[in-house]
N, C-alpha and C positions, 0 to 999 in steps of 0.2 A: 286455339283449342286446345293445345296441348298443356297449356300453360295454367288454363281453368281448371281442366281435368286433374292438373295435376297439384293443384291447391284445395281443390275437394279432397283430395288424395290426404291430402295435411292436416285435412281440420277432421274428415268423416271415420277414417282407418283408424288399423287397429296402432297404423308409425306414429304417430305424436308419443303415443303410449310406452310403444318400445323406447327413445329416447327420454320421456320423463323417469322410467324408471331406472334407466344407468343412471341418468346423472342424480335424480334423486337419493336412490341406493348408495351409489359413492359416496356423495356428501354428506351423508346421517350417516354410514360406515365411519369417515376420518374427523367426523366433528363430532358426533358423540359418543364415541368411546376414546379413552386418555390411554390409547396403544401408544407405542413405542416409536413409531412413526411421529411424534408428538418432540423427542429428546435429543440430543446427543446432534456430532455435525452431521450426520445424515439426515437427521431430521428431514419431512417431507417440504417442510417450506424453506430451507438451507438452503439448498444448492440445486441446480438448475436439474442434473442428472438426479437428486433424488428423489425431485418432483415426480419425474418422467417416470421413473420406476416406481416409483409407488402408486402414479395414477393408473400405470398400467396392470400393475400385482391386481388392482380392482375386478379385473378380466376374468380373474378364479369365478366370479358369481353370473359377471355381466355378460360371457362371453356364452354360456350356456344361455342365459336367458335371453340374448339377441336369436340366439338360432331358432328359441322357442314363439318367439313373437312372429319371426319369418317365417317357422311352419304355418301358423294360426293365420298369418295373413294370408298365406296361400293356399289355406281350405278356402276364402270365400265364395269361391266361384261355383264349389263344387255342395256346398252348404246351401247354396242357394238356386242351384240346379241350372245353374245358366251355362255350362261346359259349351253343349251341344252347339246350344245359339251362338254363343262369342266365334265359337272357330267356322262359323257361316258367313261369317261377316268380311265383306273385301278386306277389313285392315289388316296389316301386319302382325303373324303373332308377337314379332320381335317389340312392333310399336307398344303393342297394346300390354307386355309383359313389361315394357317401360319405366311404364308411371304409376305401377305400385311398386314396382322394385325402388322407383331412384326416389321415390315418397320415404321409402324406409331406410335407404340410405344418407337422404335429406336428414330426417330424424336424427338418425345414432351419432352420422358426424357432426351436426351439432352437440348433442349432447357430452358427446365426446370433448369437443373442442371447447365445451363451455367450463367442463369439468379441470382441464391442461390450464386454460386462462384463469381461472379464477385461483390454481396454485403457484401460476408465471405469475400473476400482480403480486402476491406474497414474498415471492423468492425475491424481485427485483426489487421490492422496500424493504427486503431485508441487509442486512451486510454480503450480499453473495457478490463475488468482484471477480469470479471466471465465470465465462460465457462458453459451454463447448456447443458446438454444432452436434457432437452427436445424440442430446439432450432430443432433440426435433425427430430425428431419425425413429428414437425410441418410442415417442408419441405416437408418430405415424405410422408406424406398425401397428400401435396397438387399433386405431383407428380403423388402420384395414382388415384387422381381425374381426372387429363387428361387423361392418358392413359385410365382410364376404360371409359371416357364418349367418346373417341374417337371408342372404341372398340365397345360401344354398340350402336354408331351412325352407324357406318360401318353396324354391325346383323339387327337394322332395317332397313337400309335402301338397304337392300340386300333382308328382308322380304316383305318390300312396297316398289317393285323399282317402285317411281315415280319423279320426277323432284320435286314437291312439297315437298320429304320428309324432305331433309337438310335444308330450309328455317323453316321449320314447326319445325322440333325437335333442332332447333339454338330459335325459338320463344318460346317455352315450356320450355326449360332449362334456357334460359334470365328471363320470367315470375315466372320458381321457383325460380331463385336466389333473386330476388326483394322481393318476397313476405317469404322467408323466412330468408331473410336477418335481421341481429339483430346488435343493434348500442351500443357503449361502452361510451355515451357521459350520463349515469347517471351515480351512483355509480355501480349499478351492468347492465348487457347488460339489452337490450329489444328489443322487437321486437311486429310484427302482429300475426306470428303465435305462438304457445304455445311453450316450451323451447326445448321440447325434438324433437317434430317435424322439427323444426326451425336449428335441428343443422345436419339434413340431409346433408344442403345445405354444403358443405366445402371451400363458401369463408370466413371469418376472414373479422370486421370489420380494421381501419388501426389502430393502436397502438397507446393512446395516455398516456397509466402510464407503464413505462418504468418495474413495479415491476410485474405486468400482464400475464401470461400465460394461455394457456390451458389447462386445466385439462385432466390428461391420461385416464380418462372414451369417454370424449371426441374425444379423439383419438383413442382408442381403436373402440367405434362402428361404428363410419367414419372407421373406415377399413374396417369392417365388411360389411356396406353396399355398400362401394366399388367394394369390392374383387365380391360381387354378383351381381352389376352391372354389372362389369368386366365381370363374366361368362356366363350370361345370354347375353350378345353381342358378346361375341363365343361361344357360342350353339345357337344364330342365323346364326351365319356366315354358321356354318357350317348343321344347321338342311334341312333336303331334304320332308319330309313330314308337313304335321298339327299334326299330331299330334307329333311331334318334337320340332315344335315350340311353340307349347301350353306348352311343358316341359321344355319348355327352359324359360320359366318367372320363372318358381320356386326358382332357386339362388337367386336373386333379390328378390324378397319377402320376402326369409329366411332371406337372409342378412338384410334388413328390420324390420324386425321382432325382431331379435339378435341385432340390434342397438337399436331400441325403449326401448329393456328392461337394455339395458347399456346405455345410454346417459342420463346426469344429467337431473334431473326434474324441480330440481331449479336452479334459473338463477345463486344463487351464487355461484353454483358446476359448470360452464360453465368457466369464468375465473376465476381463481386465483392469487392470491398471490406467486408467488416465493420464498420460505420462504427463500433459500440457499442467494438468490440475497437481499433478503430485512433483512438478516441476519446483527444487527450493529456491525463493525469494530470503535475499538476506540484510542485515544491519550488521556488521562487522562478522563477531560470532554468535550471530542469533539471527537463526532461520527458521524461518515457516515454509506450507506449503503456498502455491500458487491461489490455491481454492481458500484460505485463510490469509491470503497478503494484508488485510483490514486487522488483523489482531497485531502486525508486527510491531505500527507506530510505538502500542502502551509496550508490549512485549522487549524489544530491544533496551532500554533503559534497565528495567529490571531484572534483564537477562545480563545485562555488562557486571550491573551489581553485584548480582549472586555469583558470576563465577570471581569476582574478588575477595567474595567471604569466605567460597569454596577455597580457594587460594591456599588464604591465611590459615585454613584447617586443617587442608589436608598435604600441603603444600607442593612436591612435584607428582606425588599421584592426584593431583583435582584433575576434573575435567578441562576443556578448553574449549568446551562450547555448549551452543545449545540449541537443541533440535527439536521441528516439531518430528513426530513417529510416524512413520510414513510402512513400516514392514506389516507384511499380513500376515495373521496368525487364524485359527479355530479357535472358536468363541471358548472363553476360558483357558486358553493355551497360555503357557509363562511367555513374559515378553524377552524382546531381546535386548539385555542390556550389554553396556559397555563403559568400564570407565572414561573416557577419553571425550564420553559426550552424555550432559544432563539430557535426558528423550521426556517431552512433552504430550501428551494427550489430550487433546482437547474432549474430547468426548469423559474424559476423567470430573468429576462433579466439583470438585474439589480446585480445580482449573479451569476449569468452564467459562466461569463469573469471576474470578479475582482480578483486582485490581491494584495500584499502587503496593505501598509495603507487604500487603499479605500474599500478594503475588511474588515479591523476594523472598519470603518465607517459604514458600511452598516449593521454588527453585533450589531455596538452600536445600532444604528436604529433598528434595527428589536425587541432588547431585551428591550427597553426603549416605542418605539410604532409599537410595530409589525400590518402587515396591516392583517385585518381581510378579505378581498377580496381578493380574489387570483390574482396573479401576472404573467401572462406567455402566452406566444405566441397565445396556443388554446383559451383562455379565454378573452385576451387583457388586456390592461392595462393603467392607465393615472396618473393623476395627486390626485386621491381621498388620499392620504395616503403621498403622497413622500413630502410634505409641509414638516406635520408636525415633518415627519422623521426628516427631513435635518434640521430642529430648532433641538428638543430634540440631534441628533447626536452631531451636531454646539455647543449648550450649554453645556454636557457631554464633550467632547473633548477639551475646553476652546479657543475656537475659538474666535477669536473678531471680527468676523464678518461672515453673514449666509451663508454656505458651501452647496448649493444645493447636493442633491446627485445623480443628473442628469443634463446634459445642460438643460436648458430651450429651451421649443420650441419659438418659433416664432408667432404662432397665437395669438389671441385678447386672449383666453378663458386661456391660457399659462400664457399669460402675465399678467391677472388680477390675478390670483392665486397667482402668485410669488410677485406679487405687496403686497397682501397681508399677502400673507408669512413674510416677511420684515418688514412689519407694526406691525406683532404678535412678531415678535424677538425685533424687540425694545420697544415694550411693556415688553415683558418678562426682560431683559437685564437691562432694566430702574430699576428694582424692588429690595429690599434687600436681599440679598443670600438665607436666609430662605426663603419666599417667593418664588423664582425661584426654589428651591427646590421642594417645595410646588408641586406647580403649573407641575411639571416633574411629581412628581409622582400621580396626581392626571391625567395627561395627559396620562400614564401608565396604570391607572383603565380604564379609558377609552376606547384603545384601545383593552385591555383583555375582556370587554363590547362590543365590536363591536358597541361604539359610537364615538362621535364626539372631535378628540384627540387634533385639530388646538381649537376646542372653549375651551376647557379644560382648555390650555397654555396660552388663552388671560382672563380668570378668568371670560367667558362668558356664560356659563352653568356650571353645576358641573357635572361631571363625571357619 
């Protein structure tokens, strides 16, 4: 009997619509908008953790909508004027409440599960080699948030049976999501509310660093708080007296208190580096992270060849290893450069898809005149360092003419920049070999100090 009623609920109630809106809205947002979540190493289909954080970010609109659908579902008895009739039936109140609540839970959990499954299939078919267990916890907490919010909305609507209840709950949860939202634009997450309070919102920011994940304390604290929210919602559904309704608030309060005791107070303990993903995997002097291990076979021989070229160009001042960049920094912040290491960032559009001789040239350029300002799709990239890098790499590789690292753009600014680069190239190659080598060494020192390496190549300024 219960199974038949549940099937009817899934067919004829508002429950399936809630799941369809969550699933359809999320897929439409991700696929119809050409956003940053499609690019770089933190793309939502590139790594498991990035996929989990991106789908959880969809809770920014999904969580308030789930609460609203739950409240709308909770008004059904009062709209049909059957509340008094149902209370006189011998069936227990918890059993009557469990069926509509169960239908809503199944619909929302299935919808979010299909969203995660769609992302997981694409990650599995891609080049991801690192499978952390943490991504599953991130997704499970997101599903719990949708379920708890919907049941809470049902309980509040049954307690306050007004047509204004659903829109007011949606507005309340939307405001809470906005006010408690944290961003990861800086080296550490930041927001308006204190860190512990901000973590009561299950919404995460779009991932921008492949190595960042949520700490276990965040997942545990949010789970306790959401279980309390779920318990309060269900208790309000079955409460028949004022005293029972007052007691129903206890679980959410207890969950919030426990969560605030567990959630990290410091921002640095919220988003943490996945140490397993950041572990370096090396082939001789060439190292990449475990998460990008699939790139090592292509990178290793090119990196070794580039180190040989760099040693011929810089002598004892040459770097002795090639390593993937793992240091966390704020968006737009300067990179932490070192003369001993050629740092590579797979979010750099020039390096992301380079292979063969092109990769060797880029590594030589990074070793001679590393770019101080980051070049990623999230931070923008232009002609600030590329002309000087092109000159240095062409000189080190013995080219007879300047070979740009990228095809020059057609705009006036780019044409002028490359015209100046050609003049600098002609000046450099016209010098005696010893002076050329000295200028390259000066440009190398200038780049490491975040100074004008092009000026050092032409001898206009000292490094």
